[in-house]
N, C-alpha and C positions, 0 to 999 in steps of 0.2 A: 254407599259409595265404596268402590274397591280400595283396598288398602295398598298404599304405595310400597313397592318392594325395592330392594337394592341397598348397597352400602350407604349411599347418601341419605336415603330415607331413614335407615337404621340410626345413622349418626345424629340426624336431627331429632329423632325420638329420644336419644340418649342425652340430649342437651347441647349439641353443637348448634350454635345460633346461626341463623341465615346470614347475618353480617359477618360472622367469623368465617363461614363457608365462602362467602363472596370474596373476602380479603385473601383467603388461602388460595382460591382459584386464580385471582388476579396476580398474586405473587408467583405462582407456578407458571402461569402463561407468560408473564413478563421475562422470566428467566428460562424460557422453553429451550433455548440452545443448550443450557447446562442440564436441564431435566432430561431432555431427549438423548443426550450423549452419555448420561450417567446411569447409575444403578440405584434403585430403591429396594431395600430389603423388605421382605414380606413376612418372614417368620420371626416372632420375637423370642422364642424359647432359647435358641443358641446364645443370644445376647444376654438373656436372663441368667443362664448358667454361668456365663463369663462374669457377670456382676457378682454372683454368689461366690464363685471361686476367688475373685479378686479380693472380696471382702474377707473371705476366710483366710487367705494368705496374710492380709494386713493384720487380722486378729492374732494369727499364729506368731507373727513377728513381735507383736506387743507382748504376748504371753512369754515368748522366749526372753524378753527383756526384763522380766520380773526377777529380782534377786532370789537366789536359791532358798534363803531362809523364809521368803514370803510365798513360796509356791503352795504351801498348805493352808494359807489363809482363805477365808470364805470368798472374798472378792476375786482372788486368783482362780479358785475353783470354778466360780461362776463364769469368768471370762473363758476358761478352757472349755466349759460345757457349751457356751455359745458358739465357739469356734467349731467344736465337734458337730453341733447341730447344723451349722452351715455346710460342713463337709458332707454330711449325710443328705441334706436336701439337694445338693448339687448333683448327686447321683440318682435322685429319686425320679419317679415317672413325671411326665409332663403335667398330669393332673395334680399331683402332689406339689410340684413346683409352683404352679399357678395359685394353689390354695395355701401356700406357706404363711404361717403366722408365728413369730418367735415365741417360744414358751419360756426361755431363760431370761430372767430380769437381772441385768448386771448392776451391781451396787459397788460403790467405793467407800461405803461406811465401814467403820471398824478397822481392825488390824493395827500393827505396830506403827507408831508415829514415826515419820521420817524415812520409812523403808522405801516408799514409792516416790520417785522423783516427780517434780511438777510436770516435766515433759511427758512422763509415762501416764500420769493422771489425765492430762489433756488429751493424749492419744486414745485412752480408753473411753473418755467422754465422747470424743468424735466417733469412735467405733460404735458405741452404743446408739448414737443418733443415726449413723449410717445403716445400722441393722433395722431401725424403725422405718427409715426411708425405703429400704429394700423391700420390706413387706408391702408398702404402698405401691412401689414400682411393680411388684409381682401381681398385686391385685388388679393392676391396670393392664395386664396382658391382653384381655379381650378388646379393650378400647384401642390399644396399640395396633393390634392386627386389623381392627376395623378402620383405623386412620390410614393405614397403608392401602386398604381397599378403596377408601375415598379418594386418595391421591391418584390411584390407578384409574378410577372411574373418571376423574377430571381429565387426565392425560388422554385416555382412550375415547372419551365422549365429548368433552368441551373443546379440546384442541381442534379436532377435525371440524366441529360445528363452526367454530370461529373462523377457521381458514376458509370454509365454504362460503360463509357470509361475506368475508372480505373479498373473496374472488367474485362473488355476485355483484358487489358494489364497485369492484375495480380499485380496491384500496391495498396499499402496501405500507407498512411502517419501516423504520430504519432497520429493525432486526430482520424483517423479511428480505430487505435488499441484500443484507450480508448472507443470510441462509440460502437464498435463491442463487446468488452468485457462486457460492461454494458448491451447491448441488449441481449447478451447470458444469462447473469445472471438474467435478467428480466423474460425470458420466459422458461428457462430450469431448472427444479428441479434437473435433473441428474447432470448438470454442478455444481450447487450449492453444492450438496451433495458430489460430487467428491472432490472439493477443501476443504470443511469442514472436510472431512475425512483425508485429508493430513495435514491440518493446524488447530490445535485446538484453537490457540490464535493468533490474528493479532495485531502487534505492529506498530503504525504509528507515526513516529517522525515528528516534524515541521508541525503539522496538520493544523496550520493556513495558510499554503501554499497550501492547498488542494482545488481543484475546485469542483463544484457540481457533475460532472460526476465521478470523483475519489471518492468523498465521498459516492455516491450511491453504487459504487462497493464495498467499504469497508463495508457499512452497510448490503448489501445483503449477503455478506459472513459471517458476524458476527451474523446476526439475525437467529432465528429458522425458520423452514419451515412453521410453522403455522402462522408466522408473515407476510409472503411474500404477497405483493400486486404488480401487474404489473405496477402500476402508482405511488402510494403514497409512495415513498421510504423514505420521510422525517419522516414518522410515525413509521418506523421500530425500534424496541428496540433490542439492542444487547443481546445475551444470556449471562448468568453469566460467567465471566472470559474469554469471547471470544474476547474482544476488549480492547486494552490499547492504549490510545492516549496521546501524549506529544505535548504541543504547548503553545505559548504565543500570545494571540490575539493582544497585543500591537505591535507585530512584523509582522502583516498582511500587506504586502506591494506589493502584486502581483495581484492587481485587473485587471491590463492590460491583464492578462491571466485568468480572471474570478475567481481567488482565493480570494474571498471577505470575510471580517470578519463575514458577515451575515451567510455564510455557517458554519463557526465555531460555531456561536451561535445556529444554527439550530440543529447541531449534538450534541453539548455539552448539550443541553436541554434534551437529551435522558438519561443522567446520573444524578442521584439524588445527593444531597449534600454529602451523605455518601460515594459516589463513587469518590469524587474529592479530590485532594491534591494540595495545593498551595506551591510552593517553592519560597522564596523571598530573599534568601541569594545570594549576588553577590560575587563570588569567583574571579572575574576578576579585579574589579576596586578598587582603593585606597579609603579609607574612605571619603576623601575630595570630590572625584568625586561622590561617592554615595550620599552624602549630597546635592551636587549641582543638580544632576539629580532629586532627590526627590523634591527639592525646586521648580524646574522649571516645571516638568511634573505633579506634583500633581495639578497644576493650568491648564496646557494645557489640561488634560483629565477630568477636572471637569465640572459639570453643564450641562450634556446632557443625555437624556434618549432614544435617537434615536437608532435604531437597528444597525446602522453602526458606532456608537461610542463605546468606551471601557472605563472601569473603570481603575483607577490606584491603584495598591497595592504598597506601599512604599518598596523600597529595603533595605536590611540590609547588612552592610559591613561584610566581613568575619572576624571572631575573630582572624585569623592568620595575618591579615594585620595591621601594625601600622600606625597611622595617621602621615601625613607629616608635617614638620615644616613650609613649604611654601605652598602657594595655588597650588592646582592641576589644576586649570582652569585659562587660560589666555584669556582675551577679546582683540582682535586686533582692535584698534579704528582707523577708517579712519580720515583724516583731515576734517575740516568743508567744507560745500558745497562752491564751488568757489575757493577752495585752492587745488584741486586735481592735478593740473598740476605742477610737479616739473620743476624748471627752465631748467634743462638739458633735459627734456623729454616731451616737449610740445605736441608731437605727440601721446602720450599715453593717453588712456581713460579707465575708468571703470575697466573691468576685468583684463587688462594688468597691471594696477596699483596695483590691489589686488594681482596678482601673484608675482609682484616684492616685495610687502610688506611681503608676506608669505616667499619668498626666503630669504629676509634679516633677518626675525625673526628666521628662522631655522638656518641660519649661525651664528647669534649672540648668540642664546640660546643653540643650540644642537651640534654645531661643536666640535669635540674633545671628544665626548662620547667614553667610552671604547668599545662599540659595533659599533662605527661608525654611519652610517646612517641606519643600520638595525633596524627594529622595528618602523620606523616612516612612517606614511601614511598621504597623503593629499586627503581628500574626497571632490568630487565636485558633483554638481547636474546633469550635462549634459556631455555626451561624447565629444561634441565639445569643451568644456572648457579644456579638458585634455592637448591638444596640447599647449595652451597658458601657462599653468603652467609648462609643460615640458621645454619649451623654456626659461622661467624665471629661473628655477632651473639650466639649463645648463649654462646660462650666469653668474649665481652666483657660478659656479663651484661645484654644488651639483649633484651627480649621481642620476638618476631617472629611474624607469622602470614603464611600464604601464600595467594596467589591465582595459581596457576600451579604449576609444578614437575611433573616427570615421575616422581616417586618414590612415588606413591600406593600402588601394588601392592607396593612393596618395604618399606613402613613396618612396624615391628615389630607394631603393633596389627592391621594388616590381615593380615599373614602369620600371626599367632597364630590369628585366627578361621578363616582358610583351612585351616591345618593341623588345627585341631579338627574342622572339617567333614569333612576327609578321614578322620580317625580315626573319626568317627561313621559315615561311609558304609562304611568297611572296617576291621573290628576287627583284621585281619591286617596292617594298615599300621603297623608298629612305628615306622618313621621319623617319620611324621606324628604319631603319638601322643606320641613322645618330644619332638618340637618343640613341640607344644601344651602338654605338661605343664611344660616348662621356660620357657614364655612368661609374660608378666605375668598371663595369665588364671588360671593355677594356681600359678605361682611356686615350683615344686618344684626342689630343688637336686639336683646330681649325687649327693651323698651319699645323699639320700632315694631316688633311683632305684636307686643301687647296692645299698642295703640291701634294697629290694624284690626286685631280681633275685637277690640272694644267698639270699633266703628262699624262692626257688622260683618267683617270678612271672615271666611272660613278657609283655613289652610288646607283642609281636606276636600274642599269644593271651590276652587278658585274661580271657576266660571259662573258661579251663582250670582255674581253682581260685581259692580265696579269696586276696585280696591285702590284707595288713594296712596300717594307717597311712594317711597322706594320699594315697599313690598309689592305694590301694584306693578311697578316697572320690572321687578324681578319675575313676577308671574307672567308678564307679557312676553318676556324672552322665552321662558319655559314653554308658553303656549305656541310661540312661533316655531320653536324647535320640534314640538310635538306634531304640529301640522305638516312639517317637512320630513319627518322621520322615516316614513314608509317609502319615500321616493329616492332615497340615497343610502349609501352604506353607513354602518354604525360609526366607523372611524371619522367620516365626514361630519356627523352630528357632534362628535366629541371635539373635533377641531373647531367647528363653528362656536361651540360653547366656550372653549378656551379663548378663542379670538375675541368673541363678543365681550367677555369679562376681563380682557387684557391680563390673562392668567400669568403668562411668562414675565411681562414687565412687573406685575405685582410681586411675583416670587423674587425677582432680582432686587426689588425695593425692600425686601425684608418681611413680606407677608407671612412667611413660614420660617421655622427655626433653621432648617438646613437647606438653603436655597439651591445649591449646586445639585444636591441629591434629589430635591423635589423636581427640578427640571427633568432630570434623567428618568424619574419615576413616571412623570406624565408622558414622556416620549415612549417609554416602555408600554404604557397603557394603550397608546395609539397603535403600537406595533401588534399587541395582542388583539386589538379590535380588528385590524386589517387581516390578521390570520383567520378570524371568524367570518369576515365578510366574504371570503371565497367559498363558503359552504352554503350560500343561498338561504340563510336563516331569516325568519321574521325579526323585527326589531326587538320584540319582547323576548323571544328565544335567544337572540344574540346577546342581549343584556344579561339574561339569566346565565348563559354559558360563560360570559365574561366574569361575572361575579363568582361563579363556582370554580373558575380556573385560577383566580387570583391567589387563594391560599396554597395552591400547588406550585406557585412560582417560588423556587427555592432560594433566590438571592435577589438582593437589590441589583438594579442594572448598573452597568458601567457609568460612572458619573464624573469622569475626570479626563483631562488630557494628561499626557505623560509628564508635562512640565507644570502641572497644577501646583500652586503654593498651598499644599494641604497634606496632612498625614493620611496615608492610605491604610484603611482597615480591611483586612483580608484573611481568609481562612488558610490553614496550612496547605490543604490540597490545592487551592487556587494559586498559591504562591509559586508552585512548580514552574520552572522556566523563566521566572522573573528575578530581578536583582535590584537591590536598593543600597544606598550609602549606609543607612542605619536601619537595623532590624531589631524590633523588640518581640521576643517570644513570650507570650502571656497565655493565661487560661489553660496551661498544661496540667496544673495540679488539681483542677476541679473536674476533669473528665476521668471517670472511672470506667475503664474498658469493659469490665464484667457487667456493669450496669447497663452500658450502651447496647450490649448484645442480647439482653433479656427479651426484647420485644420481637426479635427476628423469628419468623415462622419457618424459614428455609435455611438449612445449613448444609455445607458440603465440604468434602476433603480437598478435592481438586477436580478440575473439569475433566470429564470422562471417568471419574471415580464415583464413590458412593455419595448419595445425598439423603437427607432425612427432613422430616417436617414435624412441627408440633402445633397443637391447637388446644382450645379449652372446651371441655365437656361440662356444662353446668357449673362453670367457674373453676373446675379442676383441670390443671395442665396435664397434657398427655403427649408423649412423643411416639413417632412411628418406630418400628423395630430397629434397634441399634442406634437410636438417636444420641444417647450419651456418648457413645464411642465416636460417631461422626462429629458430634459437637466438640469433643476434645481435639480432634484433628483440625477442625475449623478454627477453634480457639488458638491453637498453636500457630497456625498460619497468620491469624490476625495479629497476634503479639509480635511475630516476626515483622509483619508489615508496619506496625507502629514504630519499630526501630528505624525502618527505612523512611517513614514519614518524618521522624525527628531529624534524620540526616538531611533530607531535603530542606527542612526549615533552618537548620543550623548553617547551611551553605548558601543562603540567599544574600548575606551581607557582604558589602565591599570594604567598608571601613570599620564599622562598630557593630557588635552584636551584644544585645542586652538579654539576659536569661532571667526570667522571674521565677523565684522559688516559692511563690505564694501557693498555698494548698489548703485543703480542709484539715484543720487541727483543732482538737478540743482538749481542754483540761478536765480530766475525769475526777470524780469525787475522791478517789484514793490518791490524788496528786500526780498520777501518771498521765502522759500525754498520748492521746489517740491521734496518730499521724497517718494520713492516706498516701504518703509519698510513694511507698512501694506498691501501691495499688492504682496509681494514677498514670497518666501519660508520661510523667517524669521518671517513672520507675527504671527504664533502661539506662538513664544517665544519672541516677541518684547519687552514685559515688562521687560525681564531680562537685556536689554540694560541699563536701568536706575539704576540698582543695588540697589534695595530696601534693607531694613535692614536684610532680611532673606538671601539675596544672596551676599551682599557686602563682608562679611568676607571670603567668599569662593573663591573670584575672584581677580586676579591682572589685571588691565587695562594697556595695552601696546600700546603707540602711534605708529602708522604705520611709518616705515622708508621707504620712497619712493626714496631714493638716488639710482642712478644707481650702479650696482655692480662694484667693483674695477676692472679696466681693467687688463687683464693678459698681462704683457710686452712681446712684440714680441721677438723671439730669435735673438741674434746678427747676423747681416748680415756678410756673408763671404767677405773678402777683394776682391775688384774687381781688375783685372789685365788687362792691355792692353787697346787699344783704342776701345771705345764703339760705335764710330760713324758708323762703318760698320753695326753692329747689329741693331742700331737705324734705319739706312736707310732701311735695309731689313725688319724690323718690319713695318715701315711706308708703304713700298711698298705692303707688304702683306695686310695691313689694307685697302689700297686703292682698291686692287683687290677684297677683301672680300666684301667691300661696293658695288662695281660695279656688283657683281654677287649675292648679297643677295636676298633671297626670303622675301617678306614682305606682311602682310595684308594691304590693302589699306583703309578699312573702318575707318574713323576718324583717319587716319594715319598722316595727314599733320603736325600737331603740334608736333608729336613724331619724325619726321624725321629732322626737322630743327627748330631752335628757332624762336619764333614769336616776331617781333618787331612792336609795335603799329605804325600805320601810323601817320604821322605828322598831327596835327589839328590846325586850326587857333584859336580855342577857348580854354578855360582852360581845363586841364585834369580832367575827372570825371569818371574814370574807376571803375567798380565793382571788388571785389576780384576775381569773376569768369572770368573777362576779361584777367586775367593773363594766360600765357601758363601753361599746366598741371604740368610741373616740378617745377614751381615757386609757385603753389598754396599750401596752407596748406592742410594737409590730410583731415581735416574736410570740407573745401570748395570743395576740389576735390571730396570727397565722396558724398557731397550734389549735386554737379553738375551731377555726374554720375547717381545718383538715380533719379534726376529730368528728365534727358534726357531719361533714361530707361522708366520711367512712361509715358512720352509723347509718346514714340514709341509704348508701349504696348496699350495705350488708342487708338491711331490711328488705330492700328491693330484690336482692338475690334470693332471700329466704321465702318471700311471699309472692313472687311473680308466678302466676299459674302456668306460664308458657315455659318455665324452666324446671329442671330437676333440682330441688334446693340443695345447698351444701348440707353436710351432715350435722354441723353444729354452728354455734355463733362464732367460735374461733375460726372455723373453716371459711365462714362467710366473710369475716373481716380480712382474713388472709387473701381472699380472692378479689377484693376490691382493687380498683385502680389507684387508690390513694395510698401514698407511702407514709407510714407512721413509724416513729421511733418506738422501741420496745415498750416504754411506759405508756405511751398513748395507745398502742395497740392493745395492751392489756386492759386499759380503761374502756376502749371501744368495745371489747368483748363483753365486759361487765355491763355496759349500757345496753348493748344489743340483747343480752340475756334477760335483762330486766324488762325491756320492751316485749320480748317474746312471752314473758309471763303475764303480760297485761291481758285481761279478759277479752279485749276487743280482737286480739289475734285469733283466738279460738273461734270467735264468731265469724271472722273474715274467712277462715279456712273452711268453715261449714257453709258459707254463703253460696247462692246460686251463680253469682258473677262477682269477679274480683279484679281490680286493676291497681297497678302501682305506678308511682311517679308520673301521674297523668298531667301533661302541661295545660296551663290555663292562660288564655289571653282574651280579656273580656272587658268591654267598657261598661262599667257599673253605673247605670243611671239612677240607682237608688241612693248614691252618695252625692254629696254636694260637689258640683263641678264635673260630674260624670267622669271620674278618673279612669285611666286604663289600668286594669288589674292584671298583673303578670306574675305567674308563679307555677307551682306544681302541687297537685293533691298527692300527698305521700301514699295514702291508701284509700281506696274507694270500693265499697262492696254493696251488693243488693240483697236485702232480706225480703221476706214475703210482704212486709208492709211498708217498704221504702228503702231509700239509699242512706248509707252512713259514710260521712266524710271524716277521715282521721288525719291528724298532723302529728308527726313525731317531733318532740322538742328535747334538746339536750341542755337547756338552760339550767343553771343551778338554782333550785328553789328550796333554800334551806329552812325557810319559815313559812307558816301559813299566810302571812301578810305578803311576802314576796311572791308566793304562788298565786294569790288572788290578783296581785298587780300584773303578773305575767299573763294570766288568763284574760284579764280585761284588755290587755294590749293586743292579744292575738284573736280575740273573738271577731272583730270586724273582718279580718282576713278570711276566717272560715265562713262567715256569713256571705261574703262576696263569692267564695267558691261555690257555695250552695246555690246562689242565684245564677251563677254561670252554668251550673249543671242543669238547672231548670230551663234556662234559655236554650241550651243545646238539645235537650231531650224533648222539649215541647210541653204543651199543657198536660196537666194531670201528673206531672213528675212530683214525687214526694221525697224530699230530703228530710228524713225523720230525726236525724241526730248528727251533730258535729262534735267530735271528741278531740281534745288535746291530750296526748299521751306523753307525759313527762318521764324521761329515762332516769331522772335524778331525784324523784320525789313524787 
């Protein structure tokens, strides 16, 4: 077979995975307006030289800072030698530059005590690490050049192919509508004249939210014909009276869709000073709020002339609003580091504590308002945080509705309908049927299902015979819906299901926890189904598409009326343009911007400027030429936008603004506090925490109340009559039967099925907290153990996957996993992976004729009592000449022979089931000759 050629084939051979390539192509195409208008650098060498020179200059500055009497010390001489080496390599040939490996090892040992300041020592340490990183960067020059070629191949090959296919099908997306409208106005004087004749004046509101394509459309319509240039739209001047723009650059917060403040500046420059009018009166906020915003943001927006920054014009309060006697701003003050755990809630951390404090504050300060909870909003920085605050408010008895939140597809009401649709589509899907029957839609109990099964019913074959009772009634409805599914749209089947089960009345009666939100979720589900119905899909394909689309729904649907008596939970971005009596700003201290940007593949400086990409080759990250420099420009613009996002959030309140200062803080072993304030979204306004003389009179500091909400007393129990022994005996019998027939996943299931009792030891007990069974571990220890085990398995997968180029070492493998570990856990993971790599089975696997890693298993094991469903993954599977070998990595602590024997006995059934599953898949004659438990800790 002919060898595939070209940059994409080369990249795949070097370890770029197909999924990574697919994601990269999708990101480039979705941002094709930016990609096609900008520049991708192709040669990495000029940027490599700039990196070398920049580092050499930094090292030279450090060397110049060494006191004169220390210049002759060995560590100073080594630093100077390293700087000289960098200077020489910056002038070397391209080949020498790409092959650079530092030969000078900088050391801080020795020398006169106290001569070097701590700042100088830290600087040299950072310089030493940067030199090591530089060598890695330079060694990646070939991959960097290849990545640029991959991007160019995608743009030159994929883009035209997609456009041709869309044209063949007659499809346009929203981006196409914009681009084609712009292209038409670029080349067609007749089109421009047509629209100018219809519209003499164009008014654009919220112009700071306009992207360059939209801005070009506006300017081409507003400029005279003599001004037109097919390329240089930025230089078009609107005709007199043809264009009226309204906007506030301080509220430019949509850079993620290319609406950057630099576009605003570009177009605003076409208007002279006489054509501009500034409006500074705030008709929304109370005077105290206006003073606070001015005091804070006059400093936030000061001191920068960069094109991506904005100036601040102080707001003026409305003359109709009287000043309040009490402060309009509350600062919610968290406890000191190390005191975050309330005695009753030691399992809570960070964000959950903040949510509890916010709920308590709302209940203490705002319960009993004449308007109830109407007009109060809690603004958070991330969709994922909304669920945490919703739960805290629910526990406090405060009604809440969402606009935002990423849990739409996980909600019980959404999941119930999805499982019912799967059961309608496939009567053999007993798992979906069981989930639907136990949901709020049918409300059947385990006892009712057990009784039906014991009477001979099969939930995965409901048509095999009559089913008595409520289970039979439920299956009768599913059968009716199945019979009608092909003759009507999917949305009609969903509506019939909801109507037949009185879903909305049940929700209003309290069948689910958040009824208002649940109604909106089901309405959204019907809307999504109607959108699919227009594509002419079969029922099965429509259900599949609906299910696959649900996780991409980025927010809960609107679930409220403007006058709803409920607190509104909303993200900062979605709050733009809205106003509330009371605004609580929360979740600002837990968002670390630098962490949020790590997953982005495409970065850019500005629309029409340079862009760059990054991808992973066999687990090693690589950027296209100049990525670091473009990323720096991208990061500067994102940090500037974060300031504007805060401004939007701080100006949503009419009467009261609450600013939470909760954030990630840890008390270190040396007694110092690690505080993320200056790295979080609160960083631009961090100075306001200390309440200087300008801010203090405007603010009331409120200590956080972390007490659990008052428990709602349970309703009084009805008096019991008669002898309960018969009912108890029946319940115990049902429980025994249920246990005997239960399906259960076997992977790591042993400690879940029965409590673990440590084996007797002759020596003193010295168990780690991780030695405890899962149910007895603290949440923190359990979470750490799970993360550690996950990282070890992921690292072993990277190292042994035959389809990948493996990382160079155990440390590189652990660093390349998706699991985030603290330094101590990362070091432990490296040690465990190294130990597993030394296991004899690894050498055997690498020499085997076939090898598979993390192979998923879903298998009904008839060899076990009750034929349970076995679900898990075979960590390592390989074939030798005389049969297959199944291997499972284990990170359990096996400190004694007795404990090891107990663990092995616990996991043997799991491996035996995997072996039977393999034989069932591969057919008669399959030989699984060996199953191996490889313990990393003993």
